[in-house]
DSSP file (Angstrom, degrees, kcal/mol; ACC not computed):
  #  RESIDUE AA STRUCTURE BP1 BP2  ACC     N-H-->O    O-->H-N    N-H-->O    O-->H-N    TCO  KAPPA ALPHA  PHI   PSI    X-CA   Y-CA   Z-CA
    1    1 A M              0   0    0      0, 0.0     2,-0.6     0, 0.0     0, 0.0   0.000 360.0 360.0 360.0 139.8    0.0    0.0    0.0
    2    2 A T        -     0   0    0     16,-0.0     2,-0.3     0, 0.0     0, 0.0  -0.854 360.0-155.5 -97.1 123.6    1.2    3.5   -0.8
    3    3 A Y        -     0   0    0     -2,-0.6     2,-0.3    28,-0.0    13,-0.0  -0.722   7.0-152.8 -97.0 149.7    0.8    6.0    2.0
    4    4 A R        -     0   0    0     -2,-0.3    13,-2.6    51,-0.0     2,-0.4  -0.740   6.0-136.5-116.4 165.5    0.5    9.7    1.4
    5    5 A K  E     -A   16   0A   0     49,-0.5    49,-3.0    -2,-0.3     2,-0.4  -0.965  13.9-160.1-122.9 142.9    1.3   12.8    3.4
    6    6 A W  E     -AB  15  53A   0      9,-2.7     9,-3.4    -2,-0.4     2,-0.4  -0.968   4.0-157.4-125.3 138.3   -0.9   15.9    3.7
    7    7 A C  E     -AB  14  52A   0     45,-2.9    45,-2.6    -2,-0.4     2,-0.3  -0.953  19.0-124.1-122.9 133.6    0.2   19.4    4.7
    8    8 A C  E  >  - B   0  51A   0      5,-2.6     4,-1.4    -2,-0.4    43,-0.2  -0.570  15.8-145.6 -70.7 129.9   -1.9   22.2    6.2
    9    9 A M  T  4 S+     0   0    0     41,-2.6    -1,-0.1    -2,-0.3    42,-0.1   0.662  94.5  43.7 -71.7 -15.6   -1.4   25.3    4.0
   10   10 A F  T  4 S+     0   0    0     40,-0.2    -1,-0.2     3,-0.1    41,-0.1   0.862 130.4  13.0 -98.6 -43.5   -1.7   27.6    7.1
   11   11 A C  T  4 S-     0   0    0      2,-0.1    -2,-0.1     0, 0.0    -1,-0.0   0.443  91.6-121.9-118.3  -0.9    0.4   26.0    9.8
   12   12 A D     <  +     0   0    0     -4,-1.4     2,-0.2     1,-0.2    -3,-0.1   0.637  49.9 162.6  68.8  15.9    2.4   23.4    8.0
   13   13 A L        -     0   0    0     -6,-0.1    -5,-2.6     1,-0.0     2,-0.5  -0.482  27.6-147.6 -61.2 134.5    1.1   20.5   10.1
   14   14 A V  E     -A    7   0A   0     -7,-0.2     2,-0.6    -2,-0.2    -7,-0.2  -0.937   9.4-159.7-111.9 127.6    1.9   17.3    8.2
   15   15 A Y  E     -A    6   0A   0     -9,-3.4    -9,-2.7    -2,-0.5     2,-0.6  -0.934   7.4-162.5-103.6 121.3   -0.4   14.3    8.4
   16   16 A D  E  >  -A    5   0A   0     -2,-0.6     4,-2.5     4,-0.5     3,-0.4  -0.916  10.5-153.1-104.9 116.0    1.3   11.0    7.4
   17   17 A E  T  4 S+     0   0    0    -13,-2.6    12,-2.2    -2,-0.6    13,-0.4   0.853  94.9  55.5 -58.3 -35.7   -1.1    8.3    6.6
   18   18 A Q  T  4 S+     0   0    0    -14,-0.3    -1,-0.2     1,-0.2   -13,-0.1   0.888 116.8  34.7 -65.3 -39.1    1.4    5.6    7.6
   19   19 A L  T  4 S-     0   0    0     -3,-0.4    -2,-0.2     9,-0.2    -1,-0.2   0.744  90.9-164.8 -87.5 -24.9    2.0    7.0   11.0
   20   20 A G     <  -     0   0    0     -4,-2.5    -4,-0.5     1,-0.2     7,-0.2  -0.341  36.5 -84.0  67.1-157.2   -1.6    8.3   11.8
   21   21 A S  B > > +C   26   0B   0      5,-2.3     3,-2.1    -6,-0.1     5,-2.1  -0.569  43.4 179.0-147.0  77.3   -1.9   10.7   14.7
   22   22 A P  G > 5S+     0   0    0      0, 0.0     3,-1.4     0, 0.0    -1,-0.1   0.810  81.3  61.2 -53.1 -34.4   -2.2    8.7   17.9
   23   23 A D  G 3 5S+     0   0    0      1,-0.3    -2,-0.0     2,-0.1     0, 0.0   0.783 110.0  42.4 -63.6 -25.3   -2.4   11.9   20.0
   24   24 A E  G < 5S-     0   0    0     -3,-2.1    -1,-0.3     2,-0.2     3,-0.1   0.324 122.9-105.3-100.7   4.9   -5.6   12.7   18.1
   25   25 A G  T < 5S+     0   0    0     -3,-1.4     2,-0.6    -4,-0.4    -2,-0.1   0.712  75.9 138.1  79.1  21.3   -7.0    9.1   18.2
   26   26 A I  B   < -C   21   0B   0     -5,-2.1    -5,-2.3    -7,-0.0    -1,-0.2  -0.898  48.8-134.1-105.3 116.2   -6.2    8.4   14.6
   27   27 A A    >   -     0   0    0     -2,-0.6     3,-1.6    -7,-0.2    -7,-0.1  -0.286  28.9 -92.3 -69.2 148.1   -4.7    4.9   14.1
   28   28 A P  T 3  S+     0   0    0      0, 0.0    -9,-0.2     0, 0.0   -10,-0.2  -0.302 113.5  33.3 -54.2 142.3   -1.6    4.3   11.9
   29   29 A G  T 3  S+     0   0    0    -12,-2.2   -11,-0.2     1,-0.3   -12,-0.1   0.424  78.9 144.7  88.6  -0.6   -2.6    3.5    8.3
   30   30 A T    <   -     0   0    0     -3,-1.6    -1,-0.3   -13,-0.4   -10,-0.2  -0.607  45.9-134.4 -74.4 116.9   -5.7    5.7    8.4
   31   31 A P    >   -     0   0    0      0, 0.0     3,-1.7     0, 0.0     4,-0.3  -0.377  13.1-121.0 -73.0 151.7   -6.1    7.1    4.9
   32   32 A W  G >  S+     0   0    0      1,-0.3     3,-1.8     2,-0.2    -2,-0.0   0.846 111.7  64.7 -56.6 -36.5   -6.9   10.8    4.4
   33   33 A D  G 3  S+     0   0    0      1,-0.3    -1,-0.3     4,-0.0     4,-0.1   0.697  91.6  64.6 -64.0 -18.3  -10.1    9.9    2.5
   34   34 A A  G <  S+     0   0    0     -3,-1.7    -1,-0.3     2,-0.1    -2,-0.2   0.639  81.0  97.4 -79.4 -13.9  -11.4    8.3    5.8
   35   35 A F  S <  S-     0   0    0     -3,-1.8     2,-0.0    -4,-0.3    -3,-0.0  -0.553  82.7-115.9 -73.9 137.0  -11.5   11.8    7.4
   36   36 A P    >   -     0   0    0      0, 0.0     3,-2.1     0, 0.0    12,-0.1  -0.378  21.3-116.0 -68.7 153.6  -14.9   13.5    7.4
   37   37 A D  T 3  S+     0   0    0      1,-0.3    11,-0.5    -4,-0.1    12,-0.3   0.729 115.7  62.4 -60.9 -21.2  -15.2   16.7    5.4
   38   38 A S  T 3  S+     0   0    0      9,-0.1    -1,-0.3    10,-0.1    -3,-0.0   0.486  77.1 120.3 -83.8  -3.0  -16.0   18.4    8.7
   39   39 A W    <   -     0   0    0     -3,-2.1     9,-1.2     8,-0.1     2,-0.3  -0.315  47.3-159.9 -62.8 143.3  -12.5   17.5   10.1
   40   40 A I  B     -D   47   0C   0      7,-0.2     7,-0.2     8,-0.1     6,-0.1  -0.922  28.2 -92.7-126.4 154.1  -10.4   20.5   11.2
   41   41 A C     >  -     0   0    0      5,-3.1     4,-1.8    -2,-0.3     7,-0.0  -0.428  28.8-144.4 -61.7 127.3   -6.6   20.9   11.8
   42   42 A P  T  4 S+     0   0    0      0, 0.0    -1,-0.2     0, 0.0    -3,-0.0   0.709  96.0  47.6 -69.9 -17.1   -5.9   20.3   15.5
   43   43 A D  T  4 S+     0   0    0      3,-0.1    -2,-0.0     1,-0.0    -3,-0.0   0.863 133.3   3.7 -90.6 -38.8   -3.2   22.9   15.4
   44   44 A C  T  4 S-     0   0    0      2,-0.1    -1,-0.0   -31,-0.0    -3,-0.0   0.513  91.1-113.5-129.3  -7.2   -4.8   25.9   13.7
   45   45 A G     <  +     0   0    0     -4,-1.8     0, 0.0     1,-0.2     0, 0.0   0.564  59.3 153.4  85.9   7.4   -8.5   25.0   13.0
   46   46 A A        -     0   0    0     -6,-0.1    -5,-3.1     1,-0.1    -1,-0.2  -0.294  46.2-106.1 -66.6 157.2   -8.1   25.0    9.1
   47   47 A S  B >   -D   40   0C   0     -7,-0.2     3,-2.0     1,-0.1    -7,-0.2  -0.347  26.4-105.7 -81.6 165.0  -10.5   22.8    7.2
   48   48 A K  G >  S+     0   0    0     -9,-1.2     3,-1.5   -11,-0.5    -1,-0.1   0.841 120.7  62.6 -56.3 -34.8   -9.7   19.5    5.6
   49   49 A G  G 3  S+     0   0    0    -12,-0.3    -1,-0.3     1,-0.3   -12,-0.0   0.607  90.5  68.0 -68.1 -12.2   -9.9   21.3    2.2
   50   50 A D  G <  S+     0   0    0     -3,-2.0   -41,-2.6     2,-0.0     2,-0.4   0.284  83.5  93.1 -91.1  10.3   -6.9   23.5    3.3
   51   51 A F  E <   -B    8   0A   0     -3,-1.5     2,-0.4   -43,-0.2   -43,-0.2  -0.837  60.1-158.1-103.7 141.7   -4.6   20.5    3.2
   52   52 A M  E     -B    7   0A   0    -45,-2.6   -45,-2.9    -2,-0.4     2,-0.3  -0.938  23.2-113.4-118.0 141.9   -2.5   19.7    0.1
   53   53 A M  E     -B    6   0A   0     -2,-0.4     2,-0.3   -47,-0.2   -47,-0.3  -0.548  32.6-131.6 -71.5 133.8   -1.0   16.3   -0.7
   54   54 A L        -     0   0    0    -49,-3.0   -49,-0.5    -2,-0.3     2,-0.2  -0.638  22.5-108.7 -85.6 144.5    2.8   16.4   -0.6
   55   55 A E        -     0   0    0     -2,-0.3     2,-0.6   -51,-0.1    -1,-0.1  -0.515  27.9-141.6 -70.0 135.9    4.8   14.9   -3.4
   56   56 A V              0   0    0     -2,-0.2    -1,-0.0     1,-0.1    -3,-0.0  -0.901 360.0 360.0-102.8 123.4    6.5   11.7   -2.5
   57   57 A G              0   0    0     -2,-0.6    -1,-0.1     0, 0.0    -2,-0.0   0.420 360.0 360.0-101.0 360.0    9.9   11.4   -4.1
């Protein structure tokens, strides 16, 4: 499986699908598509739509 990383355009928080976000109760391996559209950045309150997928090299 290919995991992706997503970055908040406002605060630069990076969500890595492979690592998840245990502090936020998000298990490792949780894909970005599983997040509800109402999800907000835990650091700055930006919406899910304010995240951009990072290029994987």
